[in-house]
C-alpha positions as CSV (number, residue, x, y, z in Angstrom):
1,M,-11.1,18.1,25.8
2,D,-14.8,18.6,25.3
3,F,-17.1,17.3,22.5
4,Q,-20.5,18.6,21.6
5,L,-22.7,16.7,19.1
6,Q,-24.7,19.4,17.3
7,Y,-26.5,17.7,14.5
8,T,-27.3,14.1,13.3
9,D,-28.5,13.4,9.8
10,K,-32.1,12.1,9.8
11,Q,-31.5,9.6,7.0
12,S,-28.0,8.3,8.0
13,N,-25.6,8.2,10.9
14,A,-23.7,11.3,9.7
15,R,-22.9,13.7,12.5
16,A,-21.7,17.3,13.0
17,G,-20.1,18.4,16.2
18,V,-17.4,20.6,17.8
19,I,-14.3,19.4,19.7
20,T,-12.8,22.0,22.1
21,T,-9.1,21.7,23.1
22,D,-6.8,24.2,24.9
23,H,-5.3,25.0,21.5
24,G,-8.6,25.7,19.8
25,T,-11.8,24.3,18.5
26,I,-12.3,21.7,15.7
27,E,-15.5,21.4,13.8
28,T,-16.4,17.8,12.9
29,P,-16.4,15.9,10.7
30,I,-12.7,16.8,10.2
31,F,-9.8,15.7,8.1
32,M,-6.3,16.0,9.7
33,P,-3.3,16.6,7.4
34,V,-0.5,14.2,8.4
35,G,2.6,16.0,9.8
36,T,4.5,12.8,10.7
37,Q,7.8,14.4,11.7
38,G,6.3,17.7,12.9
39,A,5.7,19.0,9.4
40,V,3.3,18.4,6.6
41,K,5.4,17.4,3.6
42,A,6.0,20.3,1.1
43,V,3.5,22.6,2.8
44,H,4.2,25.6,5.0
45,F,2.1,26.2,8.1
46,S,0.9,29.5,6.8
47,E,-0.5,27.6,3.8
48,L,-2.1,25.0,6.1
49,K,-3.9,27.8,7.9
50,E,-4.8,30.2,5.0
51,D,-5.1,28.1,1.9
52,I,-6.0,24.7,3.3
53,K,-7.8,25.9,6.4
54,A,-6.6,23.0,8.6
55,E,-7.9,23.0,12.2
56,I,-5.7,20.2,13.5
57,I,-2.7,18.2,12.3
58,L,-1.3,14.8,13.1
59,G,2.2,13.9,14.3
60,N,3.8,10.5,14.9
61,T,5.3,9.2,18.1
62,Y,7.7,6.7,16.5
63,H,9.3,9.3,14.1
64,L,9.4,12.2,16.6
65,Y,10.9,9.9,19.2
66,L,13.8,8.9,16.9
67,R,14.2,12.4,15.4
68,P,14.6,15.1,16.8
69,G,14.2,13.1,20.0
70,I,12.3,13.7,23.2
71,E,15.1,15.7,24.9
72,I,15.0,18.3,22.2
73,L,11.2,18.5,22.2
74,E,11.1,18.9,26.0
75,Q,13.8,21.7,25.8
76,A,11.6,23.4,23.2
77,G,8.5,23.2,25.4
78,G,6.7,20.6,23.3
79,L,5.9,20.1,19.7
80,H,3.6,23.2,19.5
81,K,6.5,25.5,20.4
82,F,9.1,23.5,18.4
83,N,7.2,23.8,15.1
84,A,5.2,27.0,15.8
85,W,1.8,25.3,15.1
86,N,-0.5,27.0,17.6
87,R,-3.6,24.9,16.8
88,P,-4.5,21.4,18.0
89,I,-2.2,18.4,17.4
90,L,-3.0,14.7,17.6
91,T,-0.2,12.0,17.8
92,D,-0.5,8.4,16.6
93,S,1.2,6.1,19.1
94,G,3.6,4.6,16.6
95,G,1.8,1.2,16.6
96,F,1.2,1.3,12.9
97,Q,4.9,2.2,12.2
98,V,6.1,-0.6,14.4
99,F,3.6,-2.9,12.6
100,S,5.2,-1.9,9.2
101,L,8.7,-2.8,10.5
102,S,7.8,-6.5,10.4
103,G,11.3,-7.6,9.6
104,N,12.9,-5.4,12.3
105,R,10.7,-5.9,15.4
106,K,9.7,-8.4,18.0
107,I,6.4,-8.3,19.8
108,R,6.0,-9.6,23.3
109,E,3.8,-8.8,26.3
110,E,6.2,-6.3,27.7
111,G,6.2,-4.2,24.5
112,V,7.8,-4.1,21.1
113,E,11.5,-4.2,20.5
114,F,12.5,-2.7,17.1
115,R,15.4,-1.3,15.2
116,S,15.4,2.2,13.9
117,H,14.9,2.6,10.2
118,I,17.4,5.5,10.4
119,D,20.5,3.9,11.9
120,G,19.6,0.4,13.0
121,S,19.8,1.2,16.7
122,K,17.6,-1.0,19.0
123,H,14.7,0.4,21.0
124,L,11.8,-0.9,23.2
125,F,8.3,0.6,23.2
126,T,6.2,-0.3,26.2
127,P,2.8,1.1,26.8
128,E,4.2,3.2,29.6
129,K,7.0,4.5,27.6
130,V,4.7,5.5,24.7
131,M,2.5,7.4,27.2
132,D,5.6,9.2,28.5
133,I,6.8,10.0,25.0
134,Q,3.4,11.5,24.0
135,R,3.3,13.5,27.2
136,S,6.6,15.0,26.2
137,I,5.6,15.6,22.6
138,G,2.6,17.5,24.1
139,A,-0.2,16.7,21.6
140,D,-3.7,17.7,22.6
141,I,-5.0,14.2,21.7
142,I,-2.8,11.1,22.1
143,M,-3.3,7.5,21.2
144,A,-3.0,4.3,23.2
145,F,-0.3,1.9,22.1
146,D,-1.7,-1.0,20.1
147,E,-0.8,-3.8,17.7
148,C,-2.2,-3.0,14.3
149,T,-3.4,-6.3,13.1
150,P,-3.0,-7.0,9.4
151,G,-6.2,-7.0,7.4
152,N,-5.6,-10.6,6.2
153,A,-4.8,-12.1,9.7
154,D,-6.5,-15.3,10.6
155,Y,-8.9,-15.5,13.5
156,D,-6.5,-16.9,16.0
157,Y,-3.8,-14.3,15.3
158,A,-6.4,-11.5,15.5
159,R,-7.7,-12.8,18.8
160,K,-4.3,-13.0,20.4
161,S,-3.4,-9.6,19.0
162,L,-6.5,-8.0,20.4
163,E,-5.8,-9.6,23.8
164,L,-2.4,-7.9,23.7
165,T,-3.8,-4.6,22.7
166,E,-6.4,-4.7,25.5
167,C,-3.6,-5.5,28.0
168,W,-1.6,-2.6,26.7
169,L,-4.6,-0.3,26.9
170,D,-5.0,-1.0,30.6
171,R,-1.3,-0.1,31.1
172,C,-1.6,3.0,28.9
173,M,-4.5,4.3,30.9
174,R,-2.9,3.6,34.2
175,R,0.3,5.4,33.2
176,F,-1.7,8.3,31.6
177,N,-3.7,8.7,34.8
178,E,-0.7,8.7,37.1
179,T,1.2,11.3,35.1
180,E,0.5,15.0,34.5
181,D,0.3,17.3,31.5
182,K,3.7,18.7,30.9
183,Y,3.2,22.1,29.4
184,G,0.2,23.6,31.2
185,Y,-2.6,22.5,28.9
186,R,-4.8,19.4,28.9
187,Q,-4.2,16.2,27.0
188,S,-6.7,13.5,26.1
189,L,-6.1,9.8,25.5
190,F,-8.0,7.8,22.9
191,P,-8.1,4.0,23.1
192,I,-7.9,2.2,19.7
193,I,-10.4,-0.5,18.7
194,Q,-8.8,-3.5,16.9
195,G,-10.2,-7.0,16.0
196,C,-9.4,-7.2,12.3
197,I,-12.5,-8.2,10.2
198,Y,-14.1,-10.5,12.8
199,P,-17.4,-9.1,14.1
200,D,-17.2,-10.8,17.5
201,L,-13.7,-9.5,18.1
202,R,-14.6,-6.0,17.0
203,K,-17.7,-6.1,19.2
204,R,-15.7,-7.2,22.2
205,A,-13.0,-4.6,21.5
206,T,-15.6,-1.8,21.2
207,E,-17.4,-2.8,24.4
208,T,-14.0,-2.9,26.2
209,V,-13.1,0.6,25.0
210,V,-16.5,2.0,25.9
211,S,-16.0,0.8,29.4
212,K,-12.9,2.9,29.8
213,N,-15.0,6.1,29.3
214,A,-12.2,8.0,27.5
215,D,-12.6,11.5,26.0
216,G,-12.9,9.9,22.5
217,N,-12.3,6.6,20.7
218,A,-10.3,5.5,17.7
219,I,-10.9,2.8,15.2
220,G,-7.7,1.2,14.0
221,G,-6.7,-1.8,11.9
222,L,-8.8,-0.9,8.8
223,A,-7.6,0.0,5.3
224,V,-4.7,-2.4,5.9
225,G,-5.5,-5.0,3.3
226,E,-9.1,-6.1,4.0
227,P,-11.8,-5.8,1.3
228,I,-13.5,-2.3,1.4
229,E,-16.9,-3.8,2.1
230,K,-15.5,-5.4,5.2
231,M,-14.1,-2.0,6.3
232,Y,-17.6,-0.4,6.0
233,E,-19.2,-3.4,7.8
234,M,-16.8,-3.1,10.8
235,I,-17.4,0.6,11.0
236,E,-21.1,0.2,11.1
237,L,-20.8,-2.5,13.8
238,I,-18.5,-0.4,15.9
239,N,-20.4,2.9,15.6
240,A,-23.6,1.2,16.7
241,I,-21.9,0.5,20.1
242,L,-19.8,3.6,20.6
243,P,-21.4,6.4,22.7
244,Q,-23.0,9.3,20.9
245,D,-21.3,11.9,23.0
246,K,-17.7,11.0,22.2
247,P,-15.8,11.7,19.0
248,R,-15.0,8.8,16.7
249,Y,-11.6,8.8,14.9
250,L,-11.0,6.4,12.0
251,M,-7.3,6.0,11.6
252,G,-5.5,6.2,8.2
253,V,-8.5,6.4,5.9
254,G,-8.6,7.3,3.0
255,T,-9.9,8.3,-0.5
256,P,-12.4,11.1,-0.9
257,A,-15.1,8.5,-1.5
258,N,-14.0,6.7,1.7
259,L,-14.5,9.8,3.7
260,L,-18.1,10.4,2.5
261,E,-19.0,6.7,3.0
262,C,-17.5,6.7,6.6
263,I,-19.1,10.0,7.5
264,E,-22.4,8.5,6.5
265,R,-21.7,5.7,8.9
266,G,-21.0,8.0,11.9
267,V,-17.2,8.8,11.8
268,D,-16.1,12.2,13.0
269,M,-12.3,12.4,12.4
270,F,-9.9,11.2,9.7
271,D,-6.3,11.3,8.7
272,C,-4.4,9.9,5.7
273,I,-1.2,10.5,3.8
274,M,-3.0,10.1,0.5
275,P,-3.6,13.7,-0.5
276,T,0.1,14.7,0.0
277,R,1.7,11.5,-1.1
278,N,-0.4,11.1,-4.2
279,G,-0.1,14.8,-4.9
280,R,3.7,14.5,-4.9
281,N,3.3,11.9,-7.6
282,G,1.1,14.0,-9.8
283,Q,-2.3,12.8,-8.8
284,L,-4.9,15.5,-8.1
285,F,-8.3,15.1,-6.5
286,T,-10.9,17.6,-7.8
287,K,-14.6,18.2,-7.6
288,E,-15.0,16.6,-11.1
289,G,-12.8,13.6,-10.5
290,I,-9.2,12.3,-10.3
291,M,-6.5,13.5,-12.7
292,N,-2.9,12.6,-13.4
293,I,-1.3,15.9,-14.2
294,R,1.7,14.2,-15.8
295,N,-0.5,13.0,-18.7
296,K,0.4,14.6,-22.0
297,K,-3.3,15.7,-22.4
298,W,-2.6,18.6,-20.0
299,E,0.5,19.8,-21.9
300,N,-1.3,22.8,-23.5
301,D,-4.3,23.1,-21.3
302,F,-4.0,26.6,-19.9
303,S,-7.2,26.5,-17.9
304,H,-7.0,26.8,-14.1
305,L,-6.3,23.7,-12.0
306,E,-9.9,23.8,-10.9
307,E,-12.5,26.5,-11.6
308,N,-13.8,27.8,-8.3
309,G,-11.5,25.4,-6.6
310,A,-11.0,24.8,-2.9
311,S,-7.8,26.9,-2.7
312,A,-6.7,30.3,-4.1
313,I,-3.9,28.5,-6.0
314,D,-6.6,26.6,-8.1
315,N,-7.4,29.9,-9.8
316,F,-3.8,31.0,-10.1
317,Y,-1.9,28.1,-11.8
318,S,-2.8,26.4,-15.0
319,K,-2.8,22.6,-15.7
320,A,-0.1,23.1,-18.3
321,Y,2.1,25.0,-15.9
322,L,1.8,22.4,-13.2
323,R,2.5,19.6,-15.7
324,H,5.6,21.5,-16.8
325,L,6.8,21.7,-13.2
326,F,6.4,18.0,-12.7
327,M,8.1,17.1,-15.9
328,A,11.0,19.5,-15.0
329,D,11.3,18.0,-11.5
330,E,10.7,21.4,-9.9
331,I,10.1,21.3,-6.1
332,L,7.3,23.8,-6.6
333,A,5.2,21.1,-8.3
334,L,5.1,19.0,-5.1
335,Q,4.1,22.1,-3.1
336,I,1.2,23.1,-5.4
337,A,-0.2,19.6,-5.8
338,S,0.0,19.0,-2.0
339,I,-1.8,22.3,-1.2
340,H,-4.4,21.6,-3.8
341,N,-5.2,18.1,-2.6
342,L,-5.3,19.0,1.1
343,A,-7.5,22.0,0.3
344,F,-9.8,19.7,-1.6
345,Y,-10.0,17.2,1.2
346,L,-10.8,20.0,3.7
347,W,-13.3,21.5,1.3
348,L,-15.1,18.2,0.8
349,I,-15.3,17.4,4.5
350,K,-16.6,20.9,5.3
351,E,-19.2,20.6,2.6
352,A,-20.3,17.4,4.2
353,R,-20.7,19.2,7.5
354,K,-22.8,21.9,5.8
355,H,-25.1,19.4,4.3
356,I,-25.5,17.4,7.6
357,I,-26.6,20.7,9.2
358,A,-28.9,21.5,6.3
359,G,-30.5,18.1,6.5
360,D,-29.7,16.9,2.9
361,F,-26.4,15.1,3.4
362,T,-27.7,11.8,1.9
363,L,-28.8,13.5,-1.3
364,W,-25.7,15.5,-1.6
365,K,-23.4,12.5,-1.0
366,A,-25.3,10.6,-3.8
367,S,-24.6,13.4,-6.2
368,M,-20.9,13.8,-5.2
369,L,-19.7,10.2,-5.2
370,P,-19.8,9.6,-9.0
371,R,-18.1,13.0,-9.6
372,I,-15.2,12.6,-7.2
373,Q,-14.5,9.0,-8.3
374,N,-14.5,9.9,-12.0
375,R,-11.2,9.5,-13.9
376,I,-10.5,12.7,-15.9
């Protein structure tokens, strides 16, 4: 993997660059649609490419390990061939999913023992095993195994959790370096910076990660219950230490406003389930604000979903029709809303890139924030 930083905003830390992988290039900043189980919910890959214009998608180690299983993925020749997505893929290590199984897992130095949410079977994730699994999945960018510390953790817990994550990182990198790419193309490993909301822990974690000289670096353990001001504070602290010539990936964030705020603070890569999950529940993100398409006010509104919208479907379907589909429990409603939201997210982040290059990102962001946070 190669990263070239092309532009930096003169009035902020916003950046524009290009990541090159063996499956294609990615212009940053970038938003990655979440394809947890090898598919983005309710969205066909042709729509991801043509309507949404996604350059990279995300898969998840925990879910793909349990189903369809590593043996099937290896027989297929990796996830790219299994799901026929020929552009870059990033895989999350499963640390967050294990964190969310708090009632069904045990954390110790060796790794994490957990029970499957599917059938209750018992499994053990060690750093070495997680590296092997991600080698077999075949993502272009893979994540180190970490413990995702809760946003409200006390200092002592956060410190011990970070020590475990750093121990696991050493083991991940050792295993990654002693194994080879499986399918004839390069894979890159990103460490994950933890430390909760404690500046000294985040500083220590960042310095440790920088010393590993990985192809890129990820920021984890944010947007997990801490105040939003603390999230921005931690991002500023971390990005002041991270090297300029490596991409920075903020995991699991967030709203359209979060994206713009974090781009301004120097983040390059994002993922979040919000556009698809919220879309399936009738919430649409638009250039003029956030709307609940289930509301009765849209019942006889025959205007397009969004005039001059980010996707072709915005000028095809009316608000009244999409509301009807939701009220009738038609599956097409989930598809239209998901495509719309993802297309909006990709439009927003590509507009941010244009304005970084043009040199007026700060002014543009100030004008966009009130609009996209407005409740329609």
